[in-house]
ZAMARGU-4260 file (C-alpha; in steps of 0.2 Angstrom, whole numbers, plus 5000, padded with zeros to 4 digits):
<rodrens>
0) 5146/4943/5018 | 5139/4944/5000 | 5121/4941/5007 | 5124/4955/5020 | 5130/4967/5006
5) 5115/4963/4995 | 5103/4966/5010 | 5111/4983/5013 | 5109/4988/4995 | 5091/4982/4994
10) 5087/4991/5010 | 5094/5007/5003 | 5085/5006/4987 | 5068/5002/4995 | 5070/5013/5010
15) 5063/5029/5002 | 5049/5021/4992 | 5043/5011/5007 | 5043/5026/5019 | 5034/5037/5006
20) 5021/5022/5002 | 5016/5019/5020 | 5017/5037/5026 | 5006/5044/5012 | 4994/5029/5013
25) 4991/5031/5032 | 4990/5050/5030 | 4977/5048/5016 | 4966/5038/5027 | 4967/5051/5041
30) 4964/5065/5029 | 4949/5057/5021 | 4942/5053/5038 | 4943/5071/5044 | 4935/5077/5027
35) 4920/5065/5031 | 4918/5070/5049 | 4930/5060/5060 | 4944/5071/5067 | 4952/5057/5078
40) 4967/5055/5067 | 4970/5074/5066 | 4968/5075/5085 | 4982/5062/5087 | 4993/5070/5075
45) 4992/5056/5062 | 4988/5067/5047 | 5007/5070/5043 | 5020/5065/5031 | 5032/5062/5046
50) 5036/5043/5044 | 5040/5041/5063 | 5021/5044/5066 | 5017/5029/5056 | 5031/5016/5058
55) 5027/5001/5068 | 5044/4994/5075 | 5038/4976/5073 | 5027/4977/5058 | 5037/4990/5048
60) 5055/4985/5053 | 5057/4968/5062 | 5045/4957/5053 | 5051/4962/5035 | 5069/4959/5040
65) 5066/4942/5048 | 5055/4936/5033 | 5069/4942/5021 | 5082/4931/5030 | 5070/4917/5033
70) 5064/4915/5015 | 5080/4922/5006 | 5070/4937/5000 | 5056/4926/4992 | 5042/4932/5004
75) 5041/4949/5012 | 5027/4956/5022 | 5025/4971/5034 | 5013/4984/5040 | 5012/5002/5047
80) 5003/5008/5062 | 4985/5010/5057 | 4977/5027/5058 | 4963/5027/5070 | 4946/5030/5062
85) 4929/5030/5071 | 4917/5025/5058 | 4903/5030/5069 | 4908/5048/5068 | 4907/5049/5049
90) 4893/5059/5043 | 4886/5044/5033 | 4896/5029/5041 | 4891/5016/5028 | 4895/5027/5013
95) 4909/5037/5019 | 4919/5022/5025 | 4921/5017/5007 | 4930/5033/5003 | 4940/5033/5019
100) 4946/5015/5015 | 4949/5019/4997 | 4960/5034/5000 | 4975/5023/5006 | 4976/5011/4991
105) 4972/5026/4979 | 4987/5036/4986 | 4998/5021/4982 | 4992/5020/4964 | 4996/5038/4962
110) 5013/5036/4969 | 5016/5021/4958 | 5012/5032/4943 | 5023/5046/4949 | 5038/5034/4951
115) 5035/5027/4934 | 5035/5045/4927 | 5051/5048/4936 | 5059/5032/4928 | 5054/5037/4911
120) 5062/5054/4914 | 5078/5046/4921 | 5079/5035/4905 | 5075/5049/4893 | 5089/5060/4900
125) 5101/5045/4899 | 5104/5043/4918 | 5114/5027/4920 | 5116/5027/4939 | 5109/5010/4944
130) 5104/5016/4961 | 5091/5029/4955 | 5084/5018/4942 | 5082/5003/4954 | 5074/5015/4967
135) 5061/5021/4954 | 5057/5003/4949 | 5056/4999/4968 | 5044/5013/4970 | 5033/5006/4957
140) 5033/4989/4963 | 5031/4993/4982 | 5016/5005/4979 | 5007/4992/4967 | 5009/4978/4979
145) 5002/4990/4993 | 4988/4995/4981 | 4983/4978/4976 | 4986/4969/4993 | 4976/4982/5003
150) 4961/4980/4990 | 4959/4962/4995 | 4941/4961/4999 | 4942/4955/5017 | 4942/4965/5033
155) 4952/4973/5041 | 4960/4976/5024 | 4954/4992/5015 | 4946/4981/5002 | 4936/4972/5015
160) 4929/4989/5022 | 4925/4995/5005 | 4915/4979/5002 | 4906/4981/5019 | 4901/4998/5013
165) 4895/4992/4996 | 4885/4977/5003 | 4867/4977/5009 | 4866/4979/5028 | 4863/4960/5032
170) 4878/4954/5021 | 4889/4969/5027 | 4885/4965/5045 | 4890/4946/5042 | 4906/4951/5033
175) 4911/4964/5047 | 4910/4950/5060 | 4925/4942/5051 | 4937/4957/5055 | 4944/4950/5072
180) 4950/4935/5063 | 4953/4943/5045 | 4971/4946/5047 | 4975/4928/5051 | 4964/4922/5037
185) 4973/4933/5025 | 4990/4927/5031 | 4984/4909/5029 | 4979/4913/5011 | 4995/4922/5008
190) 5006/4908/5014 | 4995/4895/5004 | 4999/4906/4988 | 4981/4909/4985 | 4982/4928/4987
195) 4997/4930/4976 | 4990/4919/4962 | 4972/4923/4962 | 4973/4942/4967 | 4990/4950/4968
200) 4997/4945/4951 | 4982/4948/4940 | 4978/4965/4949 | 4996/4971/4948 | 4997/4966/4930
205) 4982/4977/4927 | 4990/4991/4937 | 5006/4990/4926 | 4995/4991/4910 | 4985/5006/4916
210) 5001/5015/4921 | 5009/5011/4904 | 4993/5018/4896 | 4992/5034/4906 | 5010/5037/4903
215) 5010/5034/4884 | 5008/5053/4880 | 5024/5057/4891 | 5034/5042/4884 | 5030/5049/4866
220) 5034/5067/4871 | 5051/5061/4878 | 5056/5051/4863
</rodrens>
């Protein structure tokens, strides 16, 4: 019963941050794609802040819950319904795909910054309600995890597509051929602990440091 109560509390604390994180992330991809010439996402109604348009029943709900119970909360993973992007329709496919791919993680970093600013404001105004404080912390953590994980340089993750856009044609073509198996390779690296140790933790530590630096003026103002 205690485990179930703890699960409900965790779900309620993380629900809003996670919904915002995945919704804005996917909408940002669609908006960037439309800006650079591909209207596919717009035509399918995916440039929207309606989370129902982006939630995948298996990847967003079922998989995280199953992993939570299977690992006692030690490992969580999920995904949203990807926004359709036809890179061939972009005005300059190789260059513009970088910006389209970067839009999602960038939106998560901005959200992490906003949640951190909210946490500062709550603490400065002596708000002691644990629920709101924990939600703000969850917002920072959720978005930094999405930012760092999606930047991992292997397709189909955003970082892989950014790397494909940056590499010379020959190397870019070789890397893009990995995409059909990329998800399974990444999951293997995650389960082996390599992604967490080599990529996620160092990048998230950097993210926290940058956010702290950017919010230093606000912190000083609120003292």
